[in-house]
N, C-alpha and C positions, 0 to 999 in steps of 0.2 A: 504494500500500500504506500510506503514512503516513496517509491519510485515515481508515483504519480505526482509528487510534489518536488521532483528534482532531487530526491535524497535528503531533503531537509527534515530535521527532527523537531517536533514541538517540545520546547523547553519552557517550563514555568519557573520564574525566578522565586527564590526563597524569600527574599525581601525585595519587592518590586522597585523601591526607590534606589537601592544600591545596585541591583543586578541588571536592570532593564537596558541601560545604554550598552553594556558589554554584550548582551544577547543580540541587540539590534546590530551592533558593529560586526558580530560574527555571522550575521545573516541567518540566524536560526529561527527567529520568531519576532513578530512585531507587536509591541505593547505600547500604545500611544500614551505619551506623557506630556505634561506642560513643562515650562522652564524650570520649575522647582522639583521635577521628577515625580510629581503626583499623577496618578492615572487620570486620563481623560475619559469622559463618558463615551462608551463604545458598545457596539452591537456586532456580534460575530454572525456571519452568514456562510453557509455551505452552498455553493452553486449546484442546483439540481439540473438534471438533463433537460427537463421541460423548459428551462429558462434560456436555453441556447437556441441558435437558429441554424439554418442550412449551411452556414459558413463555419459552424463549429464553435463560435464564440458567443458570449452572453448577448442576448438581444437587447437593444437599447431600451425597450420598455421595461425590462426586468430590473434595471437600475432604479427605477422609480418605486418599485415594490420594496427594494432593499432600503431606500431612503424612507419610505413610509414606516417600515418596521423600526428603524432607528428613531424616527421622529416620535412614534407612539411609545417606544421604550422611554424616551426622554420625558415626554409629556405625562406619562404615568407617574413619574416622580413628583409632579406638582400636586397630586391628589385632587385635581380639578377636572375630573372626567367629563367629557362631552361639552366643554365650554369653548372649544376651539374650532375654527374652520381654516382651511388652507386657501390663501388668497393667490399665491403663485409659487411656482417651483421651476428650477432650471438645473440642468446637469451638463457639465463639460466632460466629454469622454477623452481621457488622456492615453490610456492603454487598454488592451483587450484582456478580458477575463474568460475563463473556460470552465467547462463542466468539472465538478468535484473540487474546485479550488476553495480554500477558505479565505474569506474576505473579512476585513474589519471596517465597520462604518463608524467614524468618529462624529460626535455631535457637540457643537459649542454654540454660544450665542454671539452673533456678529453685531446686532443692533437691537436696542430696546426703544420702542416708540411709545406713543400715548395709548394706543389701542392694539398695537401689534408688536411683534418681535421677529427678527430674522435669524433663522438657524443656519449655521455653516456646517457642511459635511465634507469629509474626505472618505473615499472608498479605497482601501489599501489591501494589497495581497499580504496575508498574514505571515507567510513564510519568507518572502523576498523583500517585504516592506516597500514594494514598488507601488507608486501612486497609480490607481486605475481611473478614478474620476473625482471631480470636485463638484459640489452642488450647494445650492442655497434654497431655502424655503421661507416664505413670509406667512406667519401664522397670526390670525386675528382672534382676539378674545371676543366671544359672541354669545348673545343672549337669545336662545332659541324660542323663548316665549314671545318676546317683542320683535324678533327677527332683525335685531340691530346689533352693531358692534358696540362695545362698552370699554371704558378705560380699564387698563390692567390694574387689578387689585394690588395694593402695596405688598401683601404677602407673596404674590406671584413675582412682582418686580424684584423683591429681595432674593428670591430663588434664582431668577434669571441672572442677576448681577453676579452670583457665585459662579456662573458658567460663562460669563462674558469673555469673549475671545481675547486672551492676553498671552496666547501661546504662539510658538513658531512651529512649523511643520518639522517633525523629526527628520534629520538627514537620511536620505535613502540612497541605496547603491544605484 
């Protein structure tokens, strides 16, 4: 099974803050961290065969499903279920991904507005740490009873500030 991943071996660091950079440099596994070595919010995806196309790579529409999964994982942490709508999303495809690869989707906050916020995502090959895609999504705080957007509650703003993008992308090979 390791041959499918170019012979790379998944290695989990004992202490992520101390070991992660060494593991990334050795090219064994990708664990996204901020400048202080703290883990970034991430979602792991294994590419299924049905997500590929006739050319053998992941179809462009599948990336939006990966982004949705990461976005929902992130929003679940707010404990404000069903208060959000997606206003826009975009994805820049940088490299190809293939069946059975493990991908990591990082999520951070790029911008906090009055009634919305912008999520920033990177999709990375877990074992080579190669950037596959970069994406953004604008999410609006929404009242479904009145069918109108509303200002972000202070509790949500505080949560979002904790994830405000103050990070650099980890250097990749």
